[in-house]
C-alpha positions in Angstrom: 30.2 -16.0 40.8 31.0 -14.9 37.4 32.7 -11.4 37.4 30.5 -9.0 35.1 34.0 -7.7 33.6 33.8 -11.3 32.0 31.1 -10.5 29.5 32.5 -7.4 27.6 35.7 -9.5 27.0 33.7 -12.5 25.4 31.8 -10.3 23.2 34.7 -8.4 22.0 36.2 -12.1 21.1 33.2 -12.6 19.2 33.2 -9.4 17.5 36.7 -9.9 16.4 35.3 -13.3 15.0 32.9 -11.6 13.2 34.9 -9.0 11.6 37.2 -11.8 10.4 34.3 -13.7 8.6 33.5 -10.5 7.0 29.8 -10.3 8.6 28.3 -6.9 9.2 26.4 -8.8 12.0 25.5 -12.1 13.8 22.2 -13.0 15.5 22.7 -14.9 18.6 19.7 -17.4 19.3 21.0 -20.0 21.5 20.0 -19.2 24.8 23.1 -20.8 26.5 25.4 -18.5 24.1 23.5 -15.4 24.8 24.1 -16.3 28.6 27.6 -16.6 28.4 28.3 -13.5 26.3 26.1 -11.3 28.6 25.0 -13.0 31.7 21.4 -12.8 30.9 19.5 -15.7 32.4 16.2 -15.4 30.7 14.6 -16.8 27.6 13.2 -16.0 24.3 15.5 -13.2 24.1 18.0 -12.9 21.1 21.4 -10.8 20.6 22.2 -9.0 17.7 25.9 -8.2 17.8 28.2 -6.6 15.3 31.7 -4.7 15.3 30.0 -1.7 16.5 26.7 -2.6 18.0 25.1 -4.9 20.8 21.6 -5.2 21.0 19.0 -7.7 22.9 15.6 -8.2 21.5 13.2 -9.4 24.0 9.9 -9.0 25.6 8.1 -7.2 28.5 8.4 -10.0 31.0 12.4 -9.5 31.1 12.4 -5.7 31.0 13.7 -5.2 34.7 15.8 -8.7 34.5 17.6 -7.3 31.4 18.0 -4.0 33.2 19.6 -5.9 36.5 21.6 -8.1 34.9 23.3 -6.6 31.8 22.3 -2.9 31.8 25.2 -1.8 29.6 23.5 -3.4 26.4 20.8 -1.8 24.7 17.3 -4.1 24.5 14.4 -3.6 22.1 11.3 -4.6 24.1 8.8 -5.8 21.7 5.0 -5.2 22.3 2.7 -8.3 22.9 1.0 -7.8 19.4 4.6 -8.3 17.8 6.5 -11.7 17.4 10.3 -12.2 18.2 10.9 -12.9 14.6 9.2 -9.4 13.3 10.7 -7.5 16.3 14.0 -8.9 15.3 13.5 -8.0 11.7 12.7 -4.4 12.5 15.8 -4.2 14.7 18.4 -5.6 11.7 16.5 -2.7 9.5 17.2 -0.2 11.5 21.0 -1.0 11.7 21.1 -1.0 8.0 23.4 -4.1 7.9 23.7 -5.7 4.3 23.9 -9.6 6.0 23.2 -11.0 9.2 24.6 -14.7 10.2 22.4 -16.6 12.6 23.2 -19.7 14.6 22.1 -22.6 12.1 22.0 -25.1 14.8 19.7 -22.9 17.2 16.9 -22.0 14.9 14.2 -24.5 13.6 14.0 -24.4 9.7 10.3 -22.7 10.1 11.9 -20.0 12.5 14.9 -19.4 9.8 12.6 -19.4 7.0 10.3 -17.0 8.6 13.4 -14.7 9.4 14.7 -15.0 6.0 11.1 -13.8 4.4 10.7 -10.8 7.0 14.4 -9.7 6.1 13.6 -8.0 2.9 17.0 -6.4 1.9 19.5 -8.3 4.1 21.5 -11.7 2.9 20.5 -14.1 5.9 23.6 -16.2 6.4 23.7 -19.7 8.2 26.6 -19.9 10.6 28.0 -22.5 13.1 30.5 -22.8 15.5 31.1 -18.7 16.4 30.5 -19.1 20.1 30.9 -22.7 21.1 35.0 -22.5 20.4 35.2 -19.7 22.9 33.0 -21.5 25.7 35.8 -24.5 25.3 38.3 -22.9 27.5 37.2 -21.9 30.9 38.3 -18.9 32.8 39.0 -19.0 36.3 35.7 -17.8 37.5 34.2 -20.7 35.4 36.6 -23.2 36.9 35.8 -21.9 40.3 31.9 -22.4 39.6 32.6 -25.9 38.2 34.3 -26.8 41.7 31.1 -25.8 43.4 28.9 -27.8 41.0 31.2 -30.9 41.6 31.2 -30.4 45.3 27.3 -30.0 45.1 27.0 -33.2 43.6 29.4 -35.2 45.8 27.5 -34.1 48.9 24.6 -35.3 47.0 26.0 -38.5 46.6 27.1 -38.8 50.1 23.4 -37.9 51.1 22.0 -41.0 48.7 24.3 -43.4 50.3 23.2 -42.1 53.9 19.3 -42.6 52.8 19.4 -45.7 50.6 17.0 -48.6 51.8 16.4 -51.8 50.5 12.9 -51.0 49.3 13.8 -47.6 47.7 13.2 -47.8 44.0 15.3 -46.3 41.2 13.1 -43.3 41.0 13.2 -42.7 44.9 16.9 -43.1 44.9 17.3 -40.4 42.0 15.1 -38.0 44.0 17.4 -38.3 47.3 20.3 -37.4 45.1 18.6 -34.4 43.8 17.3 -33.5 47.2 20.8 -33.7 48.7 22.5 -31.4 45.6 19.6 -28.9 46.6 20.4 -29.2 50.3 24.1 -28.3 49.7 23.7 -25.3 47.3 22.8 -26.7 43.9 19.8 -25.2 41.8 19.1 -28.9 40.6 20.5 -31.8 38.8 22.2 -30.8 35.5 20.4 -33.7 33.7 18.2 -36.5 34.5 19.7 -38.4 37.0 20.5 -42.1 36.3 20.3 -45.0 38.7 20.3 -48.5 37.1 20.1 -51.5 39.2 21.8 -54.6 38.0 20.7 -55.5 34.5 19.3 -51.8 34.1 23.0 -50.6 34.2 23.6 -52.4 31.0 21.8 -49.0 29.4 24.2 -46.5 29.5 21.3 -43.9 29.5 19.0 -45.5 31.5 16.0 -44.1 33.0 15.4 -44.8 37.0 12.0 -46.8 37.3 10.5 -48.7 39.8 13.3 -51.4 40.5 14.2 -52.0 44.0 17.7 -50.9 45.0 17.9 -54.3 46.8 16.7 -56.0 43.2 20.4 -56.7 42.4 23.7 -56.2 44.1 25.1 -53.0 42.3 23.8 -49.9 41.2 25.1 -47.3 38.5 24.8 -43.8 39.7 25.3 -41.2 37.2 24.5 -37.5 38.4 25.6 -34.0 38.6 24.5 -30.6 39.9 23.6 -27.3 38.2 24.4 -24.4 40.3 22.5 -20.8 40.0 25.1 -19.5 37.8 24.4 -22.1 35.2 27.8 -24.3 35.6 27.2 -28.2 36.3 29.0 -31.1 37.1 28.6 -34.9 35.7 30.1 -38.1 37.7 29.3 -41.7 37.7 30.2 -44.1 40.4 29.0 -47.5 41.1 27.5 -48.5 44.6 27.6 -52.3 45.6 24.9 -53.3 48.0 25.5 -57.2 48.1 28.6 -59.6 47.5 31.1 -58.9 44.9 31.0 -61.4 42.0 34.3 -62.2 40.3 32.8 -60.9 37.0 32.1 -57.5 38.7 35.5 -57.3 40.2 37.3 -58.2 37.0 35.0 -55.8 35.1 35.2 -52.9 37.8 39.2 -53.2 37.7 39.1 -53.1 33.6 37.1 -50.1 33.7 39.2 -48.4 36.4 42.4 -49.2 35.0 41.5 -47.6 31.7 40.1 -44.5 33.1 43.6 -44.2 35.1 45.3 -44.7 31.9 43.5 -42.2 30.1 43.5 -39.3 32.8 47.5 -40.0 33.1 47.7 -39.1 29.4 45.8 -35.9 29.6 47.6 -32.4 29.0 48.0 -29.5 26.6 48.6 -30.2 23.1 47.3 -34.0 23.4 44.7 -35.1 20.8 41.5 -35.9 22.7 41.2 -39.0 20.1 44.6 -40.2 21.4 43.2 -40.1 25.2 40.1 -42.1 23.9 42.2 -44.5 22.0 44.4 -45.2 25.3 41.3 -46.0 27.5 39.7 -48.1 24.2 43.0 -49.7 24.0 43.3 -50.8 27.6 39.6 -52.1 27.6 40.5 -54.0 24.3 43.4 -55.9 25.7 41.4 -57.2 28.7 39.2 -58.9 26.1 35.9 -56.8 26.4 36.6 -54.2 23.6 33.1 -54.2 22.1 31.3 -53.9 25.8 32.7 -50.1 25.7 30.3 -48.7 22.9 30.4 -44.7 23.6 32.9 -41.8 23.5 35.2 -41.5 26.5 34.0 -38.3 27.3 33.3 -34.7 26.4 33.4 -31.0 27.8 30.8 -29.3 30.0 30.4 -26.1 31.5 27.0 -24.3 31.3 25.8 -27.5 29.3 26.4 -30.7 30.4 27.4 -31.6 26.9 29.7 -29.0 25.1 31.6 -29.1 21.8 34.8 -31.0 22.8 34.4 -34.8 22.2 36.9 -37.2 23.6 36.1 -39.8 21.1 37.8 -41.8 18.2 36.3 -39.1 15.9 37.4 -36.1 17.7 39.5 -33.2 16.0 40.1 -31.5 19.5 43.5 -30.8 20.9 43.5 -30.1 24.8 44.2 -26.6 25.9 44.7 -25.8 29.6 41.3 -24.6 30.7 39.5 -27.0 29.1 37.4 -29.2 31.6 36.1 -32.5 30.2 34.9 -35.9 31.7 36.6 -39.1 31.6 34.0 -42.1 31.6 34.8 -45.4 30.1 32.3 -48.1 30.7 31.3 -51.8 29.7 27.8 -53.3 29.4 26.6 -56.6 29.0 23.1 -56.9 28.3 20.9 -58.8 30.9 23.7 -58.5 33.7 24.3 -54.8 33.9 27.3 -52.2 33.1 30.0 -50.6 35.1 31.1 -46.8 34.3 33.3 -44.7 36.0 33.4 -40.9 35.5 35.4 -38.1 36.9 35.8 -34.2 35.8 39.0 -33.2 34.9 40.8 -29.8 34.3 43.6 -29.5 31.7 46.3 -27.6 33.3 49.7 -26.0 31.8 51.4 -29.1 32.8 49.3 -32.0 32.5 45.6 -32.3 34.2 43.8 -32.0 37.6 41.2 -34.7 38.8 38.5 -32.1 40.3 36.3 -34.9 41.7 37.2 -36.4 44.7 35.1 -39.5 45.5 37.3 -42.7 45.8 36.7 -45.2 43.1 38.6 -48.0 45.3 36.3 -51.0 45.1 35.7 -51.3 49.0 34.6 -47.7 49.0 31.6 -48.6 46.6 30.3 -51.2 49.2 27.2 -50.2 51.0 25.7 -52.3 53.7 21.8 -51.9 54.0 
């Protein structure tokens, strides 16, 4: 559970950033950022915030919910006859600010244009990356929620393995994972579950379809749980349903070794791109470098992909409290792919692997 005391602290941090950028106010339009700053779980609600004020702009559907979830913030409830943009323009005018920053990545071009037109006296300034950096380092409550999301996901995976049958399709298997996660406390899946049998596993973002789980000796499962607080997990494991070929064993060992080397390198002050380089170099030394065709990992929290990137292009330096995935993989069109993914917390003296499902090859074997 996220303590209500966390939200004012987060907003105060944002206010200091706003003041530093010499902006009188900023309009927070991204729903996840609104939730992070206030605890409000609805949608279609914006937050106007400045060094001396905070105000929601919402509608009648959320009058009671706003009072329940964040009563300390004033709210303007627009009538049905008024659009969100029209209501926002009126609120800005009442605060008599000279300029308003807005989250450029959260608004469409049409919405931004309409708002700019509606704000007759204020400069409308696009800003990026105000709230997202605040979300990179998780507090104790957030880490606790992520742990719960990981446990729910792991139980969902165990449920899948107990339910898996030869005539089950990829799509049916994805439903089994999600059912298992919900049975053990998750609100649902944190993203569309990937169940990829054999050749389909060559697609890193494969969509489950009608292929049977017995149509090939191995299955890639990429899944995660979303909790009621909004926090998520993201894991990948292989399931082997037939004989282990020499190619599968070699590729699995290559991926597992690369992941272990990368995790060993994680710690405060380490450049994220260097962690990617270590894993990528390990796979290249094994002779299959071109088959690893995506970044090593990413941050997550309220969203399954947050601003931290662990890739060759990353400019992030790891800090205690950051939580990220480590997920090397190799992919061979027509044959399949192998990926292993764990969730890792950066600590003061290194890192902690938060996920606990075994990666040993023999633990991946499942007999129908």
